TORFI-633168 format. One record per residue: y, x, z of N, C-alpha, C in turn; residue in three letters; residue number from 1. Coordinates in nm, 3 decimals. Layout:
BEGIN
     n_y     n_x     n_z    ca_y    ca_x    ca_z     c_y     c_x     c_z   r   k
       Y       X       Z       Y       X       Z       Y       X       Z ALA NUM
...
END
This chain:
BEGIN
     n_y     n_x     n_z    ca_y    ca_x    ca_z     c_y     c_x     c_z   r   k
  -1.444   2.373  -7.626  -1.395   2.252  -7.556  -1.512   2.197  -7.590 MET   1
  -1.521   2.096  -7.466  -1.605   2.000  -7.458  -1.562   1.866  -7.473 GLU   2
  -1.584   1.762  -7.592  -1.553   1.672  -7.582  -1.597   1.529  -7.494 CYS   3
  -1.507   1.473  -7.441  -1.584   1.373  -7.370  -1.555   1.220  -7.382 ASN   4
  -1.547   1.186  -7.527  -1.518   1.088  -7.565  -1.618   0.999  -7.603 CYS   5
  -1.739   1.002  -7.556  -1.864   0.902  -7.543  -1.933   0.901  -7.661 GLY   6
  -1.908   0.984  -7.762  -1.945   0.946  -7.868  -2.022   1.052  -7.915 ASN   7
  -2.028   1.192  -7.857  -2.064   1.301  -7.892  -2.157   1.338  -7.818 CYS   8
  -2.226   1.282  -7.756  -2.328   1.321  -7.654  -2.388   1.419  -7.579 ASP   9
  -2.219   1.468  -7.518  -2.201   1.579  -7.464  -2.234   1.712  -7.534 THR  10
  -2.195   1.740  -7.687  -2.203   1.856  -7.730  -2.080   1.922  -7.711 LYS  11
  -2.098   2.059  -7.716  -1.968   2.124  -7.732  -1.901   2.101  -7.858 LYS  12
  -1.798   2.106  -7.862  -1.691   2.034  -7.953  -1.600   2.155  -7.948 MET  13
  -1.537   2.185  -8.071  -1.405   2.268  -8.111  -1.308   2.178  -8.170 LYS  14
  -1.187   2.216  -8.169  -1.112   2.128  -8.260  -1.047   2.217  -8.344 ARG  15
  -1.059   2.173  -8.472  -1.039   2.253  -8.591  -0.898   2.163  -8.638 VAL  16
  -0.795   2.258  -8.634  -0.646   2.224  -8.716  -0.674   2.206  -8.891 GLY  17
  -0.632   2.117  -8.927  -0.629   2.074  -9.073  -0.514   2.137  -9.127 LEU  18
  -0.399   2.186  -9.043  -0.279   2.253  -9.129  -0.215   2.131  -9.197 ASN  19
  -0.190   2.029  -9.144  -0.097   1.907  -9.173  -0.041   1.875  -9.057 LYS  20
   0.045   1.840  -9.078   0.155   1.796  -8.984   0.209   1.671  -9.005 PHE  21
   0.248   1.538  -8.915   0.337   1.451  -8.938   0.457   1.479  -8.868 CYS  22
   0.545   1.394  -8.924   0.665   1.417  -8.864   0.694   1.352  -8.765 SER  23
   0.849   1.412  -8.717   0.856   1.347  -8.576   0.912   1.204  -8.547 GLU  24
   0.939   1.148  -8.650   0.952   1.028  -8.630   0.787   0.935  -8.626 PHE  25
   0.702   1.002  -8.736   0.573   0.944  -8.685   0.500   0.975  -8.569 GLU  26
   0.536   1.105  -8.529   0.480   1.155  -8.376   0.521   1.052  -8.276 LEU  27
   0.686   0.991  -8.291   0.717   0.919  -8.205   0.657   0.764  -8.170 LYS  28
   0.632   0.718  -8.329   0.549   0.626  -8.330   0.439   0.596  -8.296 SER  29
   0.358   0.700  -8.276   0.176   0.702  -8.246   0.237   0.708  -8.086 ILE  30
   0.321   0.768  -8.042   0.318   0.783  -7.873   0.349   0.646  -7.831 ILE  31
   0.457   0.595  -7.865   0.483   0.428  -7.829   0.350   0.337  -7.873 MET  32
   0.319   0.360  -7.962   0.161   0.247  -7.997   0.069   0.313  -7.867 ILE  33
   0.080   0.414  -7.848  -0.064   0.478  -7.761   0.012   0.424  -7.604 SER  34
   0.133   0.429  -7.595   0.174   0.392  -7.457   0.156   0.275  -7.464 ASN  35
   0.194   0.176  -7.533   0.166   0.050  -7.531   0.010  -0.003  -7.511 LYS  36
  -0.071   0.051  -7.580  -0.242   0.048  -7.562  -0.257   0.059  -7.409 ILE  37
  -0.226   0.166  -7.347  -0.240   0.207  -7.224  -0.189   0.139  -7.125 ASN  38
  -0.060   0.086  -7.151   0.028  -0.019  -7.056  -0.095  -0.190  -7.043 CYS  39
  -0.061  -0.218  -7.174  -0.159  -0.340  -7.154  -0.307  -0.309  -7.123 THR  40
  -0.370  -0.213  -7.141  -0.498  -0.201  -7.066  -0.503  -0.178  -6.936 ALA  41
  -0.421  -0.150  -6.875  -0.363  -0.186  -6.720  -0.372  -0.295  -6.695 GLN  42
  -0.285  -0.372  -6.770  -0.215  -0.520  -6.718  -0.326  -0.622  -6.749 ALA  43
  -0.429  -0.578  -6.817  -0.515  -0.656  -6.861  -0.648  -0.629  -6.759 THR  44
  -0.660  -0.510  -6.661  -0.744  -0.505  -6.578  -0.718  -0.598  -6.474 ASP  45
  -0.837  -0.685  -6.452  -0.822  -0.775  -6.316  -0.805  -0.711  -6.184 PRO  46
  -0.837  -0.584  -6.157  -0.805  -0.524  -6.009  -0.655  -0.525  -6.008 ARG  47
  -0.553  -0.516  -6.111  -0.417  -0.474  -6.097  -0.362  -0.622  -6.073 ASN  48
  -0.411  -0.741  -6.079  -0.358  -0.869  -6.054  -0.338  -0.874  -5.919 MET  49
  -0.212  -0.894  -5.872  -0.190  -0.942  -5.720  -0.290  -1.086  -5.672 PRO  50
  -0.337  -1.092  -5.541  -0.372  -1.204  -5.498  -0.345  -1.315  -5.500 GLU  51
  -0.201  -1.316  -5.460  -0.136  -1.429  -5.419  -0.047  -1.505  -5.580 ASP  52
  -0.107  -1.477  -5.692  -0.017  -1.542  -5.808  -0.151  -1.652  -5.821 VAL  53
  -0.062  -1.755  -5.863  -0.133  -1.897  -5.909  -0.211  -1.838  -6.046 ALA  54
  -0.330  -1.928  -6.025  -0.461  -1.908  -6.151  -0.398  -1.934  -6.296 GLU  55
  -0.294  -2.050  -6.268  -0.249  -2.057  -6.412  -0.146  -1.949  -6.471 LYS  56
  -0.082  -1.910  -6.378   0.005  -1.809  -6.398  -0.065  -1.653  -6.452 GLN  57
  -0.192  -1.643  -6.358  -0.293  -1.528  -6.413  -0.347  -1.543  -6.540 GLN  58
  -0.394  -1.671  -6.600  -0.420  -1.695  -6.729  -0.316  -1.641  -6.798 ILE  59
  -0.182  -1.714  -6.818  -0.088  -1.700  -6.887  -0.050  -1.548  -6.902 LEU  60
  -0.050  -1.435  -6.800  -0.020  -1.349  -6.811  -0.114  -1.255  -6.896 PHE  61
  -0.235  -1.287  -6.838  -0.355  -1.253  -6.921  -0.362  -1.244  -7.087 LEU  62
  -0.310  -1.372  -7.106  -0.334  -1.387  -7.275  -0.218  -1.316  -7.343 GLU  63
  -0.104  -1.350  -7.256   0.035  -1.233  -7.324  -0.062  -1.079  -7.339 VAL  64
  -0.090  -1.042  -7.206  -0.112  -0.880  -7.211  -0.226  -0.879  -7.353 ALA  65
  -0.328  -0.973  -7.355  -0.457  -0.925  -7.415  -0.369  -0.942  -7.572 PHE  66
  -0.291  -1.040  -7.599  -0.264  -1.034  -7.719  -0.131  -0.912  -7.748 ASN  67
  -0.060  -0.847  -7.650   0.007  -0.764  -7.680  -0.084  -0.638  -7.720 GLN  68
  -0.211  -0.606  -7.617  -0.308  -0.508  -7.657  -0.364  -0.521  -7.802 LYS  69
  -0.404  -0.644  -7.857  -0.476  -0.649  -8.012  -0.339  -0.614  -8.063 ALA  70
  -0.239  -0.644  -8.051  -0.117  -0.632  -8.150  -0.111  -0.472  -8.179 GLU  71
  -0.117  -0.376  -8.046  -0.089  -0.254  -8.047  -0.222  -0.190  -8.113 ALA  72
  -0.313  -0.201  -8.087  -0.441  -0.169  -8.163  -0.431  -0.174  -8.307 MET  73
  -0.390  -0.320  -8.342  -0.363  -0.320  -8.460  -0.261  -0.235  -8.537 TYR  74
  -0.158  -0.186  -8.483  -0.043  -0.117  -8.502  -0.098   0.050  -8.493 LEU  75
  -0.157   0.071  -8.401  -0.276   0.200  -8.411  -0.313   0.193  -8.560 ARG  76
  -0.433   0.116  -8.622  -0.496   0.108  -8.697  -0.416   0.154  -8.818 ASP  77
  -0.319   0.024  -8.830  -0.230   0.085  -8.957  -0.173   0.217  -8.972 LEU  78
  -0.142   0.267  -8.825  -0.062   0.421  -8.820  -0.164   0.521  -8.937 TRP  79
  -0.287   0.516  -8.851  -0.386   0.598  -8.880  -0.411   0.561  -9.042 TRP  80
  -0.414   0.461  -9.095  -0.484   0.423  -9.250  -0.349   0.506  -9.302 ARG  81
  -0.222   0.488  -9.279  -0.106   0.541  -9.331  -0.095   0.670  -9.354 ASP  82
  -0.150   0.739  -9.239  -0.139   0.894  -9.203  -0.259   0.966  -9.300 MET  83
  -0.373   0.893  -9.305  -0.501   0.906  -9.418  -0.436   0.946  -9.559 ARG  84
  -0.373   0.829  -9.574  -0.306   0.837  -9.732  -0.205   0.926  -9.739 ILE  85
  -0.115   0.913  -9.692   0.012   0.983  -9.700  -0.018   1.167  -9.677 ASP  86
  -0.117   1.198  -9.592  -0.117   1.341  -9.542  -0.296   1.348  -9.672 TYR  87
  -0.360   1.241  -9.680  -0.463   1.318  -9.746  -0.602   1.352  -9.655 ASP  88
  -0.622   1.267  -9.520  -0.681   1.323  -9.442  -0.847   1.257  -9.444 LEU  89
  -0.892   1.328  -9.391  -1.048   1.269  -9.387  -1.061   1.132  -9.339 PRO  90
  -1.164   1.053  -9.365  -1.229   0.981  -9.310  -1.312   1.016  -9.192 GLU  91
  -1.273   1.030  -9.077  -1.353   1.124  -8.989  -1.328   1.059  -8.856 ASN  92
  -1.438   1.028  -8.771  -1.421   0.954  -8.654  -1.357   1.045  -8.558 PRO  93
  -1.383   1.181  -8.560  -1.295   1.266  -8.465  -1.138   1.334  -8.515 THR  94
  -1.147   1.232  -8.631  -0.975   1.276  -8.641  -0.888   1.251  -8.564 LEU  95
  -0.797   1.368  -8.496  -0.687   1.311  -8.393  -0.566   1.378  -8.430 GLY  96
  -0.473   1.385  -8.343  -0.314   1.442  -8.360  -0.307   1.535  -8.204 ILE  97
  -0.237   1.649  -8.237  -0.218   1.730  -8.126  -0.044   1.676  -8.114 ASP  98
  -0.005   1.589  -7.980   0.108   1.562  -7.936   0.217   1.656  -7.957 PHE  99
   0.146   1.795  -7.912   0.236   1.924  -7.883   0.327   1.931  -8.039 SER 100
   0.176   1.994  -8.112   0.217   2.068  -8.242   0.247   1.985  -8.351 SER 101
   0.204   1.841  -8.357   0.211   1.760  -8.441   0.095   1.764  -8.568 ARG 102
  -0.005   1.840  -8.553  -0.104   1.883  -8.649  -0.218   1.791  -8.595 GLU 103
  -0.272   1.748  -8.719  -0.403   1.661  -8.746  -0.485   1.777  -8.729 PHE 104
  -0.612   1.726  -8.682  -0.748   1.790  -8.629  -0.842   1.719  -8.625 TYR 105
  -0.983   1.772  -8.630  -1.106   1.713  -8.631  -1.209   1.804  -8.522 ILE 106
  -1.285   1.705  -8.471  -1.332   1.776  -8.358  -1.495   1.823  -8.439 LEU 107
  -1.555   1.957  -8.456  -1.693   1.983  -8.473  -1.761   2.065  -8.379 GLU 108
  -1.890   2.045  -8.404  -1.965   2.099  -8.274  -1.968   2.251  -8.301 GLU 109
  -1.960   2.321  -8.190  -1.953   2.492  -8.159  -2.080   2.533  -8.237 GLU 110
END
């Protein structure tokens, strides 16, 4: 598997399961948080703003969207902090979770 995260210098990476699994509730929480981050990223993209919206309304909309994005990113960071504590996970920048199996993993060079 090749990682496209932008931090791996296009090295060949493989996913290594940690044999630790989050609960269904924890998985649903991070999915909701991730969805909120993705939606707010779209909302804050100026290309998605209709041209006929007044500048003052655009500014208000963007302020709310950026605040929501910041809040969601903060919740994501808290979620990962809690998972590292609860499941004794490594402080690894490639740490991730498989949404299908709920298993935590890290990426390592092949």
